[in-house]
Biotite code that builds the C-alpha atoms (Angstrom):
import biotite.structure as struc

atoms = struc.array([
    struc.Atom([1.865, -19.348, 19.416], chain_id="A", res_id=1, res_name="UNK", atom_name="CA", element="C"),
    struc.Atom([5.439, -20.564, 19.361], chain_id="A", res_id=2, res_name="UNK", atom_name="CA", element="C"),
    struc.Atom([4.925, -21.930, 15.748], chain_id="A", res_id=3, res_name="UNK", atom_name="CA", element="C"),
    struc.Atom([3.489, -18.563, 14.647], chain_id="A", res_id=4, res_name="UNK", atom_name="CA", element="C"),
    struc.Atom([6.417, -16.600, 15.869], chain_id="A", res_id=5, res_name="UNK", atom_name="CA", element="C"),
    struc.Atom([8.927, -19.023, 14.389], chain_id="A", res_id=6, res_name="UNK", atom_name="CA", element="C"),
    struc.Atom([7.203, -18.798, 11.023], chain_id="A", res_id=7, res_name="UNK", atom_name="CA", element="C"),
    struc.Atom([7.042, -14.944, 11.221], chain_id="A", res_id=8, res_name="UNK", atom_name="CA", element="C"),
    struc.Atom([10.838, -14.885, 12.131], chain_id="A", res_id=9, res_name="UNK", atom_name="CA", element="C"),
    struc.Atom([11.785, -16.275, 8.800], chain_id="A", res_id=10, res_name="UNK", atom_name="CA", element="C"),
    struc.Atom([9.459, -14.013, 6.919], chain_id="A", res_id=11, res_name="UNK", atom_name="CA", element="C"),
    struc.Atom([11.319, -10.623, 6.972], chain_id="A", res_id=12, res_name="UNK", atom_name="CA", element="C"),
    struc.Atom([10.730, -9.988, 3.121], chain_id="A", res_id=13, res_name="UNK", atom_name="CA", element="C"),
    struc.Atom([7.021, -11.038, 3.438], chain_id="A", res_id=14, res_name="UNK", atom_name="CA", element="C"),
    struc.Atom([6.616, -8.818, 6.402], chain_id="A", res_id=15, res_name="UNK", atom_name="CA", element="C"),
    struc.Atom([8.126, -5.848, 4.630], chain_id="A", res_id=16, res_name="UNK", atom_name="CA", element="C"),
    struc.Atom([5.939, -6.560, 1.634], chain_id="A", res_id=17, res_name="UNK", atom_name="CA", element="C"),
    struc.Atom([2.820, -6.682, 3.900], chain_id="A", res_id=18, res_name="UNK", atom_name="CA", element="C"),
    struc.Atom([3.720, -3.381, 5.559], chain_id="A", res_id=19, res_name="UNK", atom_name="CA", element="C"),
    struc.Atom([4.457, -1.637, 2.302], chain_id="A", res_id=20, res_name="UNK", atom_name="CA", element="C"),
    struc.Atom([1.128, -2.997, 0.889], chain_id="A", res_id=21, res_name="UNK", atom_name="CA", element="C"),
    struc.Atom([-0.782, -1.646, 3.884], chain_id="A", res_id=22, res_name="UNK", atom_name="CA", element="C"),
    struc.Atom([0.954, 1.678, 3.598], chain_id="A", res_id=23, res_name="UNK", atom_name="CA", element="C"),
    struc.Atom([0.106, 1.941, -0.155], chain_id="A", res_id=24, res_name="UNK", atom_name="CA", element="C"),
    struc.Atom([-3.562, 1.159, 0.553], chain_id="A", res_id=25, res_name="UNK", atom_name="CA", element="C"),
    struc.Atom([-3.668, 3.836, 3.230], chain_id="A", res_id=26, res_name="UNK", atom_name="CA", element="C"),
    struc.Atom([-1.987, 6.307, 0.996], chain_id="A", res_id=27, res_name="UNK", atom_name="CA", element="C"),
    struc.Atom([-4.506, 5.613, -1.855], chain_id="A", res_id=28, res_name="UNK", atom_name="CA", element="C"),
    struc.Atom([-7.367, 6.089, 0.671], chain_id="A", res_id=29, res_name="UNK", atom_name="CA", element="C"),
    struc.Atom([-6.045, 9.340, 1.716], chain_id="A", res_id=30, res_name="UNK", atom_name="CA", element="C"),
    struc.Atom([-5.825, 10.567, -1.931], chain_id="A", res_id=31, res_name="UNK", atom_name="CA", element="C"),
    struc.Atom([-9.307, 9.495, -2.418], chain_id="A", res_id=32, res_name="UNK", atom_name="CA", element="C"),
    struc.Atom([-10.521, 11.159, 0.711], chain_id="A", res_id=33, res_name="UNK", atom_name="CA", element="C"),
    struc.Atom([-8.838, 14.491, -0.129], chain_id="A", res_id=34, res_name="UNK", atom_name="CA", element="C"),
    struc.Atom([-10.342, 14.498, -3.621], chain_id="A", res_id=35, res_name="UNK", atom_name="CA", element="C"),
    struc.Atom([-13.793, 14.012, -2.126], chain_id="A", res_id=36, res_name="UNK", atom_name="CA", element="C"),
    struc.Atom([-13.214, 16.570, 0.540], chain_id="A", res_id=37, res_name="UNK", atom_name="CA", element="C"),
    struc.Atom([-12.123, 19.103, -2.209], chain_id="A", res_id=38, res_name="UNK", atom_name="CA", element="C"),
    struc.Atom([-15.277, 18.494, -4.262], chain_id="A", res_id=39, res_name="UNK", atom_name="CA", element="C"),
    struc.Atom([-17.462, 19.145, -1.230], chain_id="A", res_id=40, res_name="UNK", atom_name="CA", element="C"),
    struc.Atom([-15.891, 22.118, 0.416], chain_id="A", res_id=41, res_name="UNK", atom_name="CA", element="C"),
    struc.Atom([-17.598, 25.496, 0.085], chain_id="A", res_id=42, res_name="UNK", atom_name="CA", element="C"),
    struc.Atom([-14.780, 27.983, 0.420], chain_id="A", res_id=43, res_name="UNK", atom_name="CA", element="C"),
    struc.Atom([-11.804, 28.631, -1.782], chain_id="A", res_id=44, res_name="UNK", atom_name="CA", element="C"),
    struc.Atom([-9.314, 28.886, 1.040], chain_id="A", res_id=45, res_name="UNK", atom_name="CA", element="C"),
    struc.Atom([-10.217, 25.417, 2.489], chain_id="A", res_id=46, res_name="UNK", atom_name="CA", element="C"),
    struc.Atom([-10.238, 23.995, -1.085], chain_id="A", res_id=47, res_name="UNK", atom_name="CA", element="C"),
    struc.Atom([-6.642, 25.397, -1.562], chain_id="A", res_id=48, res_name="UNK", atom_name="CA", element="C"),
    struc.Atom([-5.391, 23.850, 1.649], chain_id="A", res_id=49, res_name="UNK", atom_name="CA", element="C"),
    struc.Atom([-6.926, 20.531, 0.750], chain_id="A", res_id=50, res_name="UNK", atom_name="CA", element="C"),
    struc.Atom([-5.434, 20.621, -2.643], chain_id="A", res_id=51, res_name="UNK", atom_name="CA", element="C"),
    struc.Atom([-1.911, 21.141, -1.195], chain_id="A", res_id=52, res_name="UNK", atom_name="CA", element="C"),
    struc.Atom([-2.509, 18.100, 1.056], chain_id="A", res_id=53, res_name="UNK", atom_name="CA", element="C"),
    struc.Atom([-3.743, 16.134, -1.868], chain_id="A", res_id=54, res_name="UNK", atom_name="CA", element="C"),
    struc.Atom([-0.537, 16.945, -3.762], chain_id="A", res_id=55, res_name="UNK", atom_name="CA", element="C"),
    struc.Atom([1.491, 15.707, -0.827], chain_id="A", res_id=56, res_name="UNK", atom_name="CA", element="C"),
    struc.Atom([-0.401, 12.509, -0.512], chain_id="A", res_id=57, res_name="UNK", atom_name="CA", element="C"),
    struc.Atom([-0.213, 11.935, -4.240], chain_id="A", res_id=58, res_name="UNK", atom_name="CA", element="C"),
    struc.Atom([3.589, 12.256, -3.908], chain_id="A", res_id=59, res_name="UNK", atom_name="CA", element="C"),
    struc.Atom([3.637, 9.820, -0.884], chain_id="A", res_id=60, res_name="UNK", atom_name="CA", element="C"),
    struc.Atom([1.558, 7.243, -2.829], chain_id="A", res_id=61, res_name="UNK", atom_name="CA", element="C"),
    struc.Atom([3.986, 7.614, -5.793], chain_id="A", res_id=62, res_name="UNK", atom_name="CA", element="C"),
    struc.Atom([7.066, 6.984, -3.564], chain_id="A", res_id=63, res_name="UNK", atom_name="CA", element="C"),
    struc.Atom([5.591, 4.025, -1.881], chain_id="A", res_id=64, res_name="UNK", atom_name="CA", element="C"),
    struc.Atom([4.521, 2.552, -5.131], chain_id="A", res_id=65, res_name="UNK", atom_name="CA", element="C"),
    struc.Atom([8.043, 3.100, -6.758], chain_id="A", res_id=66, res_name="UNK", atom_name="CA", element="C"),
    struc.Atom([9.591, 1.447, -3.619], chain_id="A", res_id=67, res_name="UNK", atom_name="CA", element="C"),
    struc.Atom([7.250, -1.631, -4.009], chain_id="A", res_id=68, res_name="UNK", atom_name="CA", element="C"),
    struc.Atom([7.964, -1.843, -7.764], chain_id="A", res_id=69, res_name="UNK", atom_name="CA", element="C"),
    struc.Atom([11.826, -1.657, -7.067], chain_id="A", res_id=70, res_name="UNK", atom_name="CA", element="C"),
    struc.Atom([11.460, -4.377, -4.579], chain_id="A", res_id=71, res_name="UNK", atom_name="CA", element="C"),
    struc.Atom([9.309, -6.612, -6.893], chain_id="A", res_id=72, res_name="UNK", atom_name="CA", element="C"),
    struc.Atom([6.352, -6.492, -4.683], chain_id="A", res_id=73, res_name="UNK", atom_name="CA", element="C"),
    struc.Atom([4.071, -4.469, -7.110], chain_id="A", res_id=74, res_name="UNK", atom_name="CA", element="C"),
    struc.Atom([3.784, -5.037, -10.841], chain_id="A", res_id=75, res_name="UNK", atom_name="CA", element="C"),
    struc.Atom([1.610, -2.280, -12.200], chain_id="A", res_id=76, res_name="UNK", atom_name="CA", element="C"),
    struc.Atom([2.322, -3.029, -15.851], chain_id="A", res_id=77, res_name="UNK", atom_name="CA", element="C"),
    struc.Atom([2.281, -6.868, -15.703], chain_id="A", res_id=78, res_name="UNK", atom_name="CA", element="C"),
    struc.Atom([-0.844, -8.202, -14.169], chain_id="A", res_id=79, res_name="UNK", atom_name="CA", element="C"),
    struc.Atom([0.251, -11.900, -14.525], chain_id="A", res_id=80, res_name="UNK", atom_name="CA", element="C"),
    struc.Atom([3.411, -11.192, -12.507], chain_id="A", res_id=81, res_name="UNK", atom_name="CA", element="C"),
    struc.Atom([1.285, -9.414, -9.899], chain_id="A", res_id=82, res_name="UNK", atom_name="CA", element="C"),
    struc.Atom([-1.093, -12.409, -9.677], chain_id="A", res_id=83, res_name="UNK", atom_name="CA", element="C"),
    struc.Atom([2.036, -14.596, -9.023], chain_id="A", res_id=84, res_name="UNK", atom_name="CA", element="C"),
    struc.Atom([3.221, -12.250, -6.222], chain_id="A", res_id=85, res_name="UNK", atom_name="CA", element="C"),
    struc.Atom([-0.277, -12.169, -4.700], chain_id="A", res_id=86, res_name="UNK", atom_name="CA", element="C"),
    struc.Atom([-0.611, -15.957, -4.904], chain_id="A", res_id=87, res_name="UNK", atom_name="CA", element="C"),
    struc.Atom([2.747, -16.551, -3.147], chain_id="A", res_id=88, res_name="UNK", atom_name="CA", element="C"),
    struc.Atom([1.706, -14.031, -0.376], chain_id="A", res_id=89, res_name="UNK", atom_name="CA", element="C"),
    struc.Atom([-1.599, -16.026, -0.018], chain_id="A", res_id=90, res_name="UNK", atom_name="CA", element="C"),
    struc.Atom([0.295, -19.381, 0.180], chain_id="A", res_id=91, res_name="UNK", atom_name="CA", element="C"),
    struc.Atom([2.548, -17.745, 2.845], chain_id="A", res_id=92, res_name="UNK", atom_name="CA", element="C"),
    struc.Atom([-0.477, -16.711, 4.993], chain_id="A", res_id=93, res_name="UNK", atom_name="CA", element="C"),
    struc.Atom([-2.039, -20.309, 4.655], chain_id="A", res_id=94, res_name="UNK", atom_name="CA", element="C"),
    struc.Atom([1.305, -21.803, 5.746], chain_id="A", res_id=95, res_name="UNK", atom_name="CA", element="C"),
    struc.Atom([1.362, -19.530, 8.906], chain_id="A", res_id=96, res_name="UNK", atom_name="CA", element="C"),
    struc.Atom([-1.985, -20.872, 10.003], chain_id="A", res_id=97, res_name="UNK", atom_name="CA", element="C"),
    struc.Atom([-0.703, -24.434, 10.142], chain_id="A", res_id=98, res_name="UNK", atom_name="CA", element="C"),
])
């Protein structure tokens, strides 16, 4: 356990990236769930409320994605660079286990 804590202590950037990635995935799931709920609701009033929530969720996803792009964690337009970031994260996880 001591080694794990020591490894995590020097990983502030990686920890931030992991938290941001998890937040982005959660926001994306929220957008998807609101869209499905809108398509399945029967009343215009509920549909309008869900649409407003969907707009907020889309805005949150956009803010998180922009934050991650500015930090260099997320490369939407450069898949090769994103693969490098993902491989570095995977290597870091493997090192923690040692």
